[in-house]
Each structure stands twice: as C-alpha cells, then as structure tokens.
C-alpha positions as CSV (number, residue, x, y, z in Angstrom):
1,L,-156.3,170.0,17.7
2,L,-154.7,170.5,14.4
3,F,-157.8,171.8,12.8
4,D,-157.9,174.5,15.5
5,C,-155.0,176.1,13.6
6,P,-156.4,176.7,10.1
7,S,-153.1,178.1,8.7
8,L,-151.4,174.7,9.6
9,V,-154.2,172.7,8.0
10,V,-153.9,174.7,4.7
11,R,-150.1,174.2,4.7
12,M,-150.6,170.5,5.3
13,G,-153.3,170.5,2.5
14,R,-150.7,172.0,0.1
15,C,-148.2,169.2,1.1
16,Y,-150.8,166.7,0.1
17,L,-151.2,168.4,-3.2
18,G,-147.5,168.3,-3.8
19,L,-147.6,164.5,-3.0
20,G,-150.5,164.1,-5.4
21,E,-153.0,163.1,-2.6
22,T,-155.8,165.2,-3.8
23,S,-158.6,163.6,-1.8
24,R,-156.6,164.3,1.5
25,A,-156.1,168.0,0.3
26,M,-159.8,168.1,-0.4
27,H,-160.8,166.8,2.9
28,A,-158.7,169.3,4.8
29,A,-160.2,172.1,2.8
30,A,-163.8,170.8,3.4
31,T,-163.1,170.5,7.1
32,L,-162.0,174.1,7.4
33,L,-165.0,175.3,5.2
34,R,-167.5,173.6,7.5
35,R,-166.1,175.6,10.3
36,D,-165.9,178.8,8.5
37,P,-167.4,179.1,5.0
38,T,-165.6,182.4,4.5
39,D,-162.1,181.0,4.9
40,V,-160.4,182.3,1.9
41,E,-157.3,180.2,2.2
42,A,-159.4,177.1,2.6
43,L,-161.4,178.1,-0.7
44,L,-158.1,178.5,-2.5
45,L,-156.9,175.0,-1.2
46,R,-160.2,173.6,-2.4
47,A,-159.8,175.2,-5.8
48,E,-156.2,173.8,-6.3
49,A,-157.5,170.3,-5.1
50,Q,-160.4,170.5,-7.5
51,F,-158.1,171.4,-10.3
52,E,-155.8,168.4,-9.5
53,S,-158.8,166.1,-9.1
54,I,-159.8,166.4,-12.8
55,E,-160.0,163.0,-14.3
56,E,-160.3,164.0,-17.9
57,H,-157.2,164.3,-19.9
58,I,-156.2,167.7,-21.4
59,D,-156.7,166.5,-24.9
60,G,-160.5,167.0,-24.8
61,G,-163.2,169.6,-24.1
62,K,-164.4,168.0,-20.8
63,W,-161.2,169.0,-19.1
64,E,-162.0,172.6,-19.5
65,E,-165.6,172.2,-18.4
66,Q,-164.3,170.7,-15.1
67,V,-161.8,173.5,-14.6
68,G,-165.0,175.6,-14.0
69,A,-165.5,174.1,-10.5
70,A,-162.1,175.2,-9.4
71,L,-162.6,178.7,-10.8
72,K,-165.9,179.0,-8.9
73,S,-164.1,178.4,-5.6
74,I,-161.7,181.1,-6.5
75,R,-164.5,183.5,-7.3
76,Q,-166.0,182.7,-3.9
77,A,-162.7,183.6,-2.2
78,L,-162.5,186.9,-4.1
79,Q,-166.1,187.8,-3.2
80,Y,-165.1,187.5,0.5
81,D,-161.8,189.3,-0.1
82,P,-161.6,191.2,-3.4
83,E,-158.1,192.4,-2.7
84,H,-156.6,188.9,-2.0
85,S,-153.6,188.9,-4.3
86,A,-153.0,185.1,-4.1
87,A,-156.6,184.5,-5.2
88,A,-156.4,186.9,-8.0
89,K,-153.0,185.2,-9.0
90,L,-154.4,181.7,-8.9
91,R,-157.4,182.7,-11.1
92,R,-155.0,184.3,-13.6
93,Q,-153.0,181.1,-13.6
94,M,-155.9,178.8,-14.0
95,R,-157.2,180.9,-17.0
96,G,-153.7,180.9,-18.4
97,H,-153.7,177.1,-18.2
98,M,-157.0,176.9,-20.0
99,D,-155.7,179.3,-22.7
100,L,-152.6,177.2,-23.1
101,V,-154.6,173.9,-23.3
102,R,-156.7,175.4,-26.1
103,Q,-153.5,176.3,-27.9
104,I,-152.2,172.8,-27.4
105,Q,-155.4,171.2,-28.7
106,A,-155.3,173.5,-31.7
107,A,-151.7,172.6,-32.5
108,S,-152.6,168.9,-32.1
109,A,-155.6,169.1,-34.3
110,G,-153.4,170.8,-37.0
111,G,-150.7,168.3,-36.6
112,E,-148.3,171.1,-35.5
113,W,-146.2,168.9,-33.3
114,R,-143.3,171.2,-33.0
115,R,-145.5,173.9,-31.8
116,M,-147.3,171.7,-29.3
117,E,-143.8,170.6,-27.9
118,E,-142.7,174.2,-27.5
119,L,-145.9,175.2,-25.7
120,L,-145.7,172.4,-23.2
121,T,-141.9,172.8,-22.7
122,G,-142.6,176.5,-21.8
123,L,-145.0,175.4,-19.1
124,L,-142.9,172.6,-17.8
125,T,-139.8,174.6,-17.5
126,R,-141.5,177.5,-15.8
127,P,-139.6,178.5,-12.6
128,P,-141.2,177.9,-9.2
129,S,-141.7,181.7,-8.6
130,A,-144.3,181.6,-11.4
131,G,-146.4,179.2,-9.3
132,S,-149.6,179.2,-7.4
133,S,-150.5,180.5,-3.9
134,G,-149.3,177.1,-2.7
135,G,-145.8,177.3,-4.3
136,G,-146.2,176.4,-7.9
137,L,-148.2,175.1,-10.7
138,P,-148.1,172.8,-12.5
139,L,-149.2,170.6,-9.7
140,P,-148.3,166.9,-10.1
141,K,-151.3,165.6,-11.9
142,F,-151.8,168.5,-14.2
143,A,-148.0,168.3,-14.9
144,A,-148.4,164.6,-15.6
145,R,-150.9,165.3,-18.2
146,C,-148.7,168.0,-19.7
147,Y,-145.7,165.5,-19.7
148,A,-147.9,162.9,-21.5
149,E,-148.9,165.3,-24.2
150,R,-145.4,166.5,-24.8
151,G,-144.4,162.8,-25.1
152,R,-147.2,162.3,-27.7
153,A,-146.0,165.4,-29.6
154,R,-142.4,164.1,-29.6
155,M,-143.6,160.6,-30.7
156,E,-145.5,162.2,-33.7
157,L,-142.3,164.0,-34.4
158,A,-140.3,160.8,-34.3
159,V,-142.7,159.3,-36.8
160,S,-142.6,162.2,-39.1
161,L,-138.8,162.4,-39.2
162,P,-138.3,159.6,-41.5
163,A,-137.5,157.1,-43.5
164,A,-139.3,159.4,-46.0
165,D,-136.5,162.0,-45.9
166,A,-133.9,159.4,-46.3
167,S,-135.5,157.0,-48.8
168,Q,-137.1,159.7,-50.9
169,P,-134.5,162.6,-50.9
170,P,-135.2,165.8,-52.9
171,E,-134.6,165.4,-56.7
172,G,-131.0,166.1,-57.5
173,D,-129.8,165.5,-53.9
174,P,-128.0,162.2,-54.0
175,F,-128.9,159.8,-51.2
176,T,-126.0,159.2,-48.8
177,A,-125.4,156.9,-45.8
178,E,-124.8,160.0,-43.6
179,V,-128.2,161.5,-44.4
180,A,-129.8,158.0,-43.6
181,T,-127.9,157.8,-40.3
182,A,-128.8,161.2,-39.3
183,A,-132.5,160.7,-39.9
184,V,-132.6,157.4,-37.9
185,V,-130.6,159.0,-35.1
186,T,-133.0,162.0,-34.9
187,A,-136.1,159.8,-34.9
188,A,-134.6,157.7,-32.2
189,A,-133.8,160.5,-30.1
190,A,-137.4,161.9,-30.5
191,A,-138.8,158.4,-29.4
192,E,-136.3,158.3,-26.4
193,A,-137.5,161.7,-25.4
194,A,-141.2,160.7,-25.8
195,A,-140.6,157.5,-23.6
196,A,-138.8,159.7,-21.1
197,D,-141.7,162.2,-20.9
198,C,-144.3,159.5,-20.4
199,A,-142.2,157.8,-17.8
200,E,-142.2,161.1,-15.8
201,A,-145.9,161.4,-16.4
202,L,-146.5,158.0,-14.9
203,R,-144.2,158.8,-11.9
204,R,-146.5,161.8,-11.2
205,D,-149.8,160.0,-11.8
206,A,-149.4,156.1,-12.3
207,R,-153.1,155.9,-13.3
208,L,-152.7,158.1,-16.5
209,A,-153.5,155.8,-19.3
210,A,-152.6,158.2,-22.0
211,A,-149.0,158.2,-20.8
212,S,-148.8,154.3,-20.7
213,V,-150.1,154.2,-24.4
214,V,-147.6,156.7,-25.7
215,R,-144.7,155.2,-23.7
216,A,-145.5,151.8,-25.0
217,R,-145.6,153.1,-28.5
218,A,-142.2,154.9,-28.1
219,L,-140.6,151.7,-26.8
220,Q,-141.9,149.7,-29.7
221,A,-140.4,152.3,-32.0
222,L,-137.1,151.8,-30.2
223,E,-137.4,148.0,-30.5
224,R,-137.5,147.6,-26.7
225,W,-140.2,145.1,-26.9
226,G,-139.9,143.7,-23.3
227,E,-140.3,147.1,-21.7
228,A,-143.3,147.9,-23.8
229,V,-145.0,144.8,-22.8
230,E,-144.3,145.6,-19.2
231,V,-145.9,149.0,-19.6
232,L,-149.0,147.6,-21.4
233,E,-149.4,144.9,-18.8
234,A,-149.0,147.1,-15.8
C-alpha cells in the first residue's frame, strides 16, 4: 500500500539515504520507476542513491567517472520537467562537488595540504540550506570520504610541522625550549584533528578503508599504540 503513495516512498527513500542505507533507497526509486518511468522525484532519488553508492574514493579519477550515472538520472528528470528547480539545483550541486574534488586532487598532488584542508572544511561546514533536493549534501558516504581526505591533509600537516623547524631553526635564531614545545604541540594537535576526522568518517561509513589507514597513522604519531592496533584489526 505504501507504494501507492509515491511522495511517501520518496520521503522514505531519502530517510534511507540519511541513514546511509543506499541499497534500500535505490530499491525504493527503482520500484517507483517501474510503475512510472517519468516520475521526476523518483529519478532524483535514484540520482542521489547512485551518488552515495559510489565505491571509489575521491582521491582518484574513477570516482568522477561514476558520478556520471547520477548526472544521467538528473538529465532524464530534466527532460521530463525542464523547469524542475530541485533537479536543476541537484545537478549544480553534483557538478560543484566534481569541481571541488578536482581542486582537492590538484592540491593533494601539489602537496598543498592547507589548501586541501580549507576546501574540505568549506564543504563540511556548509549549512543544511545549501543541500540537495532531499535536505542536504554532503550525504553520509560522500561526507565520510571528505572527512577522510581532510584527515589525510591534517596528518600531512602534522608530519610537516616539525621537528625540522625546532631542530634546524633559521640561521641566527637561537633554538629555545619554547619553540620546540610549540612545534610539538602544533603537530600533536594536527594529528589529533586527523584522528578525529577519520573517526567521523568511519562513523558515517564503517567500510571506508582509507579512513582506517589514516586514523591508525595518526594514532601511531600520537603514540596511542593500542588504539592504532584496534583500528587496523577491525
């Protein structure tokens, strides 16, 4: 009986997306589309489910290739209703995510970790009103990948805050205990932030291996050996 009310099914599907249950959201969309292939709301639900179902991490080119399937569903929706504002908005957002991911990849390739962190923070702190037709991107699994990548950027910052600055100060600048302590605290804070980001990534997507690797690395840097082992054995 529920499927006799498409609007309720779409709403339920978006609840599944919020819970990270993409297969159930996809099933809801597919059931509606079997009944009516022109159902624009079902096509948008499918697009969001396809986007969330991407298995590839955002640090490689295959992620962008797979976004194409979600964009295709949105294009179909717009063919049936060219004036549908939510469909146009979702298309802009997905294209925006693709552009952002390209910028993140470029920053990573160039070792611009601060820039990478800033880009990801901008996305992750975006208010809900900037979200998708269903109430807000980033959705859980995409957000998980973003948290993992910000954790990686922060871990690289922790590594680059150094020891090097403390043990090899600029010529003429005498080494002081205060400088050494500040460097250590800053590096530790960055590692703590990296570990926290990856914990949040794993909360949203427990199967995200990239987050486990970076979290374990951060915990090792913090000399929290037992926790690092637990993460790697999970």
